[in-house]
N, C-alpha and C positions, 0 to 999 in steps of 0.2 A: 357575238365568239363570248363563250362566257371567261368569268374571270374568278381564279385562283385564288383563294384569299392566302394570306399568310396565318402561321397558329397563333393563338392566344389572341386574336383580334375579336373578341367575344359581342359588339355591340357593333351592327353598321345603318345605322339609320341612313333613309334616302329622304331627301328632299327635293319636292320639285313642284308637283299637285297632289289632288287629292286623294290620288290609285297610288301616290306613294307613300311605303310604308316603312319604321326601322324595321329590323328584321336581326333576329340573333341566330348564331350559326355556329358548326362546331367547324376546327379546323379540318382544311382541305376541302370545304364543300363548293361546289362550281353556284353562281349564282346568278339570275339576270339582273339586268339595271333596271326595268323595268317590272313592277307588278300589271297586269293586265287587271287584277280586280282584286280586293281585300274585303277579308270578311271580320275584321277589326283584330285588336290585341289577344289571339290565342293563336294555338300550335294547329298549323292547315299543311297542306301540302298543294305545292303549286304547281300546276299540270304542266301548262307550257309556254313559252315566252317568243317574243320576237323582237329582235333587235337593230337597229339600220347601220349598218357594217362602217358608215359614212362619220355618225357621230362620235361625237370624244364625251370625255369625262373629263371633270377637273374633280382632285382629290385634295382635301384640306386634312392635316393632323392636330387633334385637341390632346393634352397633357393632362391627364387626371392623376393624381395621388396612387392609384393602386391599379390603373389601367389605361391602354391606350383605344381610344375611338376614333373609325375613319368616318368622317362623313361624305358622302357621296353626294352629287348635287349632275343631276341631267340636263346638259344645256340646250336642247330642244325637244320635240314633242316627239314621243314615240309612236303615232298615229300612221307615219306614211310606212312605207313597205320598199325594203331593198328591190331596184328591178332585176337584181342579181339572184334574189331567193333570197329571204332571212333564214336562217339556219333556224332548225330547231332544236333546242334547250331541255333532255331530261332535268327533272329534280329528282336524286334520286335519296335526300332525306328528309325529315321533318323540320321544319323550321318554327322557332319558337319568338313569338314577337314579346316585343318589352317597350318598354317608354324610356325616353331620354330624360325624365324624371327624377328615374332610381340611379342616375349617375351622379346629376345636380345635387342629389341628398347626399353621396356619399362623400363628394367633395365637401359637401357642407360639413358635414360631420368631423371628417378628418381636420379642417380648419378649429373646431368645436375644439376635438380630441389634443388637438396640439395646445392651445390655449392651458386647458386642463391640465394637463402633464406640466405645464412649466410651473403652474401655481406648485405643484407639489416638490417642486425641482428636478423634473425628468426632460433633459433635453433629447428630443426624440428629431431621428435625422429623417424623418418622414418615409421610410422604407416600409413596407408592408408587407405581409406573407412569409416574413422570416427571422431568427432571432439577431437580436445587435448587441453583442458586449458592450460594456461601456463601465466608466467607475460610477459605482455606488453613489447619488448625491447625498445618502446620509452619511457612511462612513468616512465617504473617500477611497476607498480602496486601504483604508490601514496604512501602517507604516510602509509598505511596503507597494502601496499604489495600485491593489491589483486592480484588474480592469473583470472582477465578480459579478458584475451587476447585467443582468440577462433582460430585457427586455423584447415582448412579444405582441403584434397588432396585425389581428386578421386582417383582410382583406377589404374586407366591408367597412371595416373601422367599429363593428359590434362587440369584438371579444379584445380586451386588452389584457396581457398579464405579466408581470415580473417579479425577479427576485436577486436579492444579494447573496449569493453562496459563499459568503464568508461566514463562518460559525458564529464569530461574536458580533455578526450584525443581522444576518439573517432577514432583512427587512425585503415582505411579500404584499403584494397586491394585484388589482387586476377590476376588470369590467367586466359586466354579464349584462347579455340581452339590453346592449345600448346603454346602461347607466354610465355616467363618464363619473371617475373618483373625483371626489374632492378633499380625500384625506388616505393618509399612511395608513396601513394596515401589516402588525407586524406579526410574528409568524409561531410567536409562543410569546407569551405575556409573562415579562418577570418581575415578581414581589419587591418593593420596595418595604425593608425592615429597618428597624430601629431598636437598641436596647431598653426604649421605654414602652413600643409596644409589646416586644418580647416579654417584658419583667424582669431583665436580668438584676442580677446583685452581686457584691464583693461575696467570694467564698469566706464562708464561715471555717472557723478554727478546727470541725473536724473533717470537712473536704482536706481543708491544709494539711491536717495531718496525715489522711490518707496519703496525700500526693507527695508530702514527703519521707513515707515510708516505701515508696515507690522512687526514691533517688531523686525525685523533681522539688527543686528550692524556689521559695517564695519569690525571688527576684526573677526569674524565667518565667512565674507564672503572670506576674505583674506586667513584662515585655508581652507577652504574648494576649496579655489581655483574658486568662481564662477567667469565667464569669462561674455565676449558679442561679437557679432557676425552679420554684416550687412548682413540682408538674405532681399531680396524682398524689395530695396529701404526702409526697417525697420530695427530698431536695436530691436534684441532680446536678451533674458537672455539666455545663456549657461554655464551649468550644468555638471561638466566635471569628468566623472566615470573616475577613478583609479584603480590599483591593484597592491601593491609597490611600487606604487609613479609613477607608466609607467600609461597613455591616452591610455584605449581601449574602449573608447565608449563617447558619448554627448550628451545631452538631451538638446531640445530648447523649450524656452517657450518665447509668445508673450507677449506683455502689454494686448492686448485683449487675453482672456486664451485660448490658443491655444498650445499643446503639438506634438513635432514630434522627431525622434528620427536616429540618424547616421545609414542606416542601412549597416548590414553585418558585424557588428562590436559586441563581446562578450557581453552576456548578465548576468549583475553580480549587488549587490547591489550598490546605490550611498551611499558612504561612506566605501566601504567593509574597509580599512586599519584603521577605527576605532574600529575592532569588532576583529582584528585577535590573542589581546591577552585577549579578554573578557570571563569570565565566565557569565556576564547577560550579554545579549542583547534586544535590544528595536527592534522593526519592526515598518516602518510607512507609509503611503500610498503614499505619495508624498515628493520631495525634501525641498519643504518650512517647513512639517511637521519636516525633520530632523534639518535643521538649527534653528528652533524653541526648537527642543528638547537642541540642543547645548547652546542655551539661556538661559534654564530652569538648565543647567549644568550638561546634559549628553551628554558623547562624544560618549558613547558606544550603537550609534542610527544608522540604517541604514533606507533606503528607498526603497521600493519595483520598479524596474525600467519599469514596465509598470502598466496599469490599473488595473481596479476590475474587475471580471468578473457580469454576471447579475443573477447569480445563481449560487447556490453549484450543483456540478458537481455529476450524479449517481453512476457512478462505480471510484473510482482511476485509471487514468490510469499506462501502465508501465513506467519507468525510460525512456526509449530511445522515449516514444510517446509524453511524458507529456512536449509536447514543449510549453505550454504558462505560464508555471513553471520553464523553464531550467534554470533560475539563482540560483532557492534553490540547484539544482545538480550541478551546475558550483561552486558554494559559499558552499559546502559539507563542506569541508574540515574545515571549518570555523565555520557553524555549530553546528559538531560533538561537540564540547569540551564545547557549554553552557550547563550551567547545568537549566539555566532558561530564556524562553523567553518572555518578554513581548509584545505581540501584541498591538498594539495601531493604527489601522487603522480606518477607518473614521463611523463615527454614520450611514451613510446611509444603505440601504439594500446590494449595490454593496460592500460597504467597511466590512460589517459582512459577505457576501460570500466568500471574500479574507480570512478576518478574518480564517474564517473555512476551508478551500482550505490547508491553511497555515499549520494550526494548526494539519490537518491529517497527512501530510507529517515529519514535523516536530516532533510530537511524543505531543497529548494531556497532558500526564500524566507532563513534565515541562514546559508547555505554560503557561503563564496568558495572563488576559485582561483587559485592561482602560474603564471604564463605564465612559461616554462621563455626565459631570452634564446638568443641566436644564437651558434652555436659557428665555422661557418663556412658561408657561400652559405647552402642551406636546413639544414644540418644545426644541432640545438640539443643545448645542454646536456639531459643522460638524468634528472637527479635531484639531489637536493639536496648528495649528497655527491661527487659531478663539481663541482659551482658549486663548495662549499668547496676542493676539490683545485687547482683550476683559476684561479680570482678572485679566493678569500679570503672571511673572512667578512662583511665590510663589503658585498658584492655578496648574499651571500645573506641578510644582512636587512634587503637593500634590495626583494629580491622578495617577502619577507613584507610588509612596510609597505604595498609598493605592488600588494598583492594586489586584485585584480576582483570584483565578484558572481557568482555562479554564473549560467551564461545562465537566464531562464526565458523561455519562449515569452510572445511579445508587450510583452516591457519591453527597449527599447533605452538606450542612453546615448550622449554626445556622441562618443565613441568610436567606437561603433560605424559612424559617417559621416565618420569623419575624412579620408580619402581623397575623397568629393566633397565635404564643404567644402575644403578644399584647392586644387580644381580650380576652386570657384567664384570662388575668394579670386584664385585669379588667371589669371582666365577662359582656361583651358586650352582649352574647346569653343570659343571664337568669339562665344558668345551667351550670354556670362552675364547682360548688362548689356542687353542685347534691342537692338532695331533703333529708328531714329529714326520718327517720325510722319512727317514730312517737311514739318514746321512747327518754324521752329528756337526759336518763343516758348514751345513746350512740352516740349521734348528734356531738359528740367532739372527738369521735373515729371514725365515720363510716355514710356516708351519699351515699345514692345510685345515681351513673351518668349518665347520658344516655349515651351508645356507650361503657360502662364497660363492663366486664365479672367478674361478684361476685360469688365466689365457697363457700358453705358451708359445713363441716367437722365437723364431731364428730361420736362417738363409738354408736353402735346401739342402736334405743329407747331413745335416748336423747333428743328428739324433733326438728329436723331438720326439717320435711316436716311440722309442725304446727307453726313451728317458722316462714318460708317463707308464708306459707297461711295467718297470722296473717300480716307480712309485705307487703301484696301485697294487704289484705283490709284497711290498715293507708295511705298506698299512695293513692289508690283509693279514701279513704273517703276525703284526706288532698288538693290533687294536680287533682282528677280527670284521673289521668292515666289508661288506660284500657291494660290487659294481655294477651298471649296466655300460654295456662299449659300446659305442659305435662306430665299425672303423670303416673309412673310406679308401683306404690303400688294399687291405687284404680280407682274403674271404674267411669267414669263419674258422672253418677248420683249419684254415693257414695258421690264423691267431691263438688256435688255441695250443697249436705246437709253438708257437713263438713260447706260452707263457710257460708249457713244459719244457723249454730249455733256460727259461729263467728261474724256475724253479730248482731244475739241475743243477746251476752256479748256487743257488743258495744253501739247497741242501745237501752238494755232495754227490759227485760222481756217479754214488750208489744209487740213488733215485731213481734213474732210469730201471736201471737190473731190476732192481729189486719188486718196484711195478709190474714189469714182465714178467718175474717168475712167480708173481701172488695171483695177478688176473688179466686175463686179456683185454679189463676194459678199465674205463677211468675210473677205478670204483671209490669216488669222494665228491663231498658237495662240491658244488664248481663256484670257487670264490667270485665269479667271472659269468652274466650270462650277456650272450652276445646275439 
């Protein structure tokens, strides 16, 4: 009888005599117990087999790290035939011959791999063929202890890859062609720089004077370690970027406005240490704006390291691909604890695009924005340093104190409707207070206002329809309004007669007779369309 193998049992070695060989088959293939003959470890087609129906099989399972091996042992010789007649078992698929030595090599490879991974700090759980999420042995998941480390081991143990998805860490490594790793590999090498290597110097009097003209004091320059450097026969300003007091990057500015930054250095905020314990944070677009905020009394301010985008991106990229704003992810632990973030980027279009990009990533619900004041006509002050230079510290401080919530679609404040409210209060459109109903006793209680909905209620036969008809006639007579009328009670012709009676009451009893003498039809523009 045929033996139907379960799925995912790739190696089926048969052990009995010299005529039995281990075979590999696909799932669901019917296999005989013993082969009549074998041509060696190659792909062959076995035509027919006979087995004794009274013989038995003993099955033992061996567990390897990546698969299950089933070992069959034939307990009796297959030479005799059953008296009842052995069945003929056709084989419909090719069977691939393999050697048991491959499985032993894989098992040994896994043992070596596990030892080598432990040497670099990776505790492998022994599961191959799928991704495993764990805590990164290098960064320990950061302050949040994130399980951001992903490890993959291929089933044969020849390919291993890992990566820490925390932007601040980014540790990656792997194995190719069976080479077991013995050292860490980083996705990006960050330069370690020093003031001596960059040849930074204290500021000279000329640059100090230039910065003083822009409102920056010597104390602010000293506190922020602003220095200088000689570059291509010119002296440039050096803004030092530090994390925990250690120099991690440096940005230069020439006296003719030109910027560049040290390559292959860590991208972080300028003034990062000033927001380490701050719950309120101010973000500006340039180093000079950061120094200007400090002159106004705000030390909890940082500047972005790069420029502003020309426009807002259509799709927000994933963290790993968000290269232009990598500094936000590198400083995530500083920003996460902030409950209020004031965005004071430049007033031009790129500056506003930068504000939108930052707010999208940090969460608009905790962001505020600064509205720069008018300079002349439609022109506004560009940034914090310009306000400091022309309006002073108090004006800059007032702008921060009066910052408004960052706009969120669907949420409004009274300020959004200030012009409409002002027009309504001063009755600039002329109809804010409505028009009279025509009854002086009702004027102090109710007027008809364009755009408003009025609902008239009352018990049946209390005169609701007649009162509305009279109201329409009064308004048509006094201010000339016309109406569209939909009546569910009377036909259009009957309603016209009702209005004629109302006009007769309003104009006097001679109105109907005068109308009859002059025309057989109603020769007037209907105030009502039915």
